[in-house]
C-alpha positions as CSV (number, residue, x, y, z in Angstrom):
1,M,-5.7,-42.8,53.8
2,I,-2.3,-43.1,54.3
3,F,-1.8,-41.3,57.9
4,D,-3.5,-42.1,61.0
5,E,-5.5,-38.6,61.8
6,S,-6.4,-39.3,65.3
7,N,-2.5,-39.8,66.5
8,R,-1.3,-36.8,65.3
9,G,-0.3,-35.3,68.5
10,G,1.9,-38.1,69.4
11,A,2.9,-39.5,65.4
12,N,4.1,-43.7,65.8
13,L,6.8,-44.6,64.4
14,A,5.3,-46.2,61.8
15,D,3.4,-42.8,60.5
16,T,7.2,-40.7,61.1
17,H,8.4,-43.6,58.6
18,R,5.6,-43.4,56.2
19,L,6.1,-39.5,56.3
20,T,9.9,-39.8,55.2
21,Q,9.1,-42.2,52.4
22,A,6.2,-40.1,51.0
23,V,8.9,-37.2,51.4
24,E,11.4,-39.1,49.6
25,A,9.8,-40.3,46.7
26,A,8.1,-37.0,46.5
27,Q,11.6,-35.3,45.9
28,R,12.4,-37.7,43.4
29,G,9.3,-36.8,41.3
30,E,7.0,-40.1,42.0
31,A,3.1,-39.5,42.3
32,H,2.7,-41.8,45.1
33,G,5.1,-39.5,47.1
34,W,2.5,-35.9,46.4
35,T,-0.4,-38.2,46.6
36,A,0.6,-39.1,50.2
37,L,1.7,-35.8,51.1
38,F,-1.5,-34.5,49.7
39,E,-3.8,-36.4,51.3
40,R,-2.2,-35.6,55.1
41,F,-1.5,-31.9,54.2
42,Y,-4.2,-30.6,51.9
43,P,-7.1,-30.0,54.9
44,D,-4.2,-27.6,57.2
45,V,-3.0,-25.9,54.0
46,H,-7.0,-25.4,52.9
47,A,-8.1,-24.2,56.6
48,Y,-5.2,-22.2,57.0
49,A,-5.9,-20.0,53.4
50,L,-9.7,-20.1,54.0
51,A,-9.3,-19.2,57.3
52,R,-6.9,-16.1,55.6
53,L,-9.0,-15.5,52.9
54,G,-12.8,-16.1,53.9
55,D,-13.5,-17.2,50.7
56,L,-14.0,-20.7,49.5
57,T,-13.0,-19.8,46.2
58,A,-9.9,-18.4,46.7
59,A,-8.9,-20.3,49.4
60,E,-8.7,-24.2,47.2
61,D,-6.7,-21.5,44.4
62,V,-3.8,-20.7,47.1
63,T,-4.0,-24.3,48.1
64,Q,-4.2,-25.4,44.7
65,D,-0.8,-22.7,44.7
66,V,0.7,-23.8,47.8
67,F,1.4,-27.2,46.6
68,V,2.7,-26.0,42.7
69,A,5.4,-24.1,44.7
70,A,6.0,-27.2,47.2
71,V,6.6,-29.4,43.8
72,T,9.3,-26.9,42.5
73,S,10.8,-26.3,45.8
74,I,10.6,-30.1,47.6
75,K,14.1,-30.8,47.1
76,T,14.9,-28.2,49.8
77,L,13.1,-30.0,52.4
78,R,15.6,-31.5,54.9
79,D,13.2,-32.3,58.3
80,R,11.2,-34.7,57.2
81,R,9.2,-35.3,60.5
82,E,5.5,-34.1,60.6
83,P,5.5,-30.5,62.3
84,A,8.6,-29.5,60.4
85,V,6.7,-30.9,56.9
86,Q,3.7,-29.2,58.2
87,A,5.7,-26.0,59.0
88,W,7.1,-25.6,55.7
89,F,3.3,-26.5,53.7
90,L,2.4,-23.7,56.0
91,H,5.0,-21.4,55.6
92,I,4.4,-21.5,51.2
93,C,0.3,-20.7,52.3
94,R,1.1,-17.8,54.3
95,Y,3.2,-16.2,51.4
96,K,1.1,-17.4,48.7
97,V,-1.9,-16.1,50.9
98,V,0.1,-12.3,50.8
99,D,0.7,-12.5,47.5
100,H,-3.3,-13.6,47.0
101,I,-4.2,-10.3,49.1
102,R,-1.8,-7.8,46.8
103,R,-3.4,-9.1,43.7
104,G,-5.8,-7.5,44.8
105,S,-8.8,-10.0,44.4
106,R,-12.3,-9.5,45.3
107,Q,-13.4,-11.4,47.9
108,R,-16.6,-13.9,46.7
109,G,-17.9,-14.7,50.1
110,L,-18.5,-18.2,51.0
111,A,-20.7,-20.5,48.6
112,L,-22.3,-22.4,50.7
113,D,-25.0,-24.5,49.3
114,T,-28.8,-23.2,51.3
115,T,-30.5,-25.9,49.6
116,H,-29.8,-28.4,51.5
117,P,-33.0,-28.9,53.8
118,G,-31.9,-27.1,57.7
119,V,-29.7,-24.9,56.3
120,D,-30.8,-21.3,57.7
121,P,-29.8,-18.8,54.9
122,G,-30.0,-16.5,58.0
123,A,-27.6,-18.2,60.5
124,I,-25.0,-18.9,57.4
125,A,-25.3,-14.6,56.5
126,E,-24.9,-13.9,60.3
127,V,-21.8,-16.4,61.1
128,N,-20.3,-15.0,57.2
129,L,-20.8,-11.2,58.8
130,E,-19.3,-12.5,62.2
131,A,-16.3,-14.4,60.5
132,D,-15.6,-11.0,58.4
133,R,-15.6,-8.9,61.5
134,V,-12.7,-11.1,63.2
135,R,-10.8,-10.8,59.8
136,A,-11.3,-7.3,59.2
137,A,-10.1,-7.2,62.8
138,M,-7.5,-9.5,62.2
139,A,-6.3,-7.4,59.4
140,H,-4.6,-4.9,62.0
141,L,-2.6,-7.8,63.4
142,T,1.0,-8.5,62.5
143,E,1.5,-11.3,59.9
144,D,3.4,-13.4,62.4
145,Q,0.7,-12.6,64.8
146,R,-1.9,-13.5,62.5
147,D,-0.2,-16.5,61.8
148,I,0.3,-17.5,65.3
149,L,-3.6,-17.3,66.0
150,I,-4.7,-19.0,63.0
151,R,-2.6,-21.9,64.0
152,R,-3.7,-22.3,67.6
153,F,-7.3,-22.0,66.6
154,V,-7.8,-22.8,63.7
155,L,-5.5,-25.5,62.8
156,D,-5.5,-26.5,66.8
157,Q,-1.8,-26.8,67.0
158,S,-0.5,-26.5,70.8
159,L,1.4,-23.8,72.3
160,E,4.5,-26.5,71.8
161,D,3.5,-27.0,68.2
162,V,3.5,-23.7,67.4
163,A,7.0,-22.5,69.2
164,A,8.5,-25.5,67.1
165,T,7.1,-25.1,64.0
166,T,7.9,-20.9,64.4
167,R,11.2,-21.6,65.6
168,R,10.0,-19.4,68.6
169,T,9.8,-20.1,72.4
170,V,6.5,-21.3,74.0
171,G,6.7,-17.5,76.3
172,A,7.1,-16.1,73.0
173,V,3.9,-17.9,71.4
174,K,1.9,-16.9,74.5
175,S,3.0,-13.6,74.3
176,M,2.5,-12.9,70.9
177,Q,-1.5,-14.7,71.0
178,H,-1.9,-12.5,74.4
179,R,-1.1,-9.2,72.3
180,A,-3.1,-10.5,69.2
181,L,-6.2,-12.0,70.8
182,E,-6.3,-8.2,72.7
183,A,-6.1,-6.5,69.6
184,V,-8.9,-8.4,68.0
185,R,-11.0,-7.8,71.3
186,R,-10.5,-4.1,71.1
187,A,-11.1,-4.1,67.4
188,L,-14.2,-6.1,67.9
189,S,-15.6,-3.8,70.7
190,P,-17.9,-1.6,69.8
191,K,-16.5,2.3,69.8
192,R,-17.9,4.5,72.7
193,A,-19.1,7.8,71.7
194,A,-17.1,10.3,73.9
């Protein structure tokens, strides 16, 4: 892999230079630039799509759509710093997810291999049900609130990173996160009989 994943929080100068070179190569249409960008950002894009859709096949399809769309719009990318490039890919992903949902694609659920020894199908079903409940609760949030929660808790971004990549203040991100988590908590709480 071209980028050192253990150093994501404070990318060193060499990684920053390599990312800049990869973006410039991709902008020229060179395959090695796209390979480097794909290797670095595919996991983030896929995790974001999977968190939103809950369907492994759909997430893979959306991730592929993101990289296809990126090929046609890479020339518009000006800021080559890692947070900006990641934000650019996730911005495309966010809209591809919305497009996918609007097309009314059926949810097929996670296709997990239950033939491996030690895999408990009951536990997998339980995890899938809970994930479906959380996704259903998140459906009542705004797009921005869902985006903030996925960045914070799926992609494990710091408040500062989320603020920088969404062009908000840290205070605004904290406030949106708090309101979103409260709304999810209320949606997941059992309804009390009146």
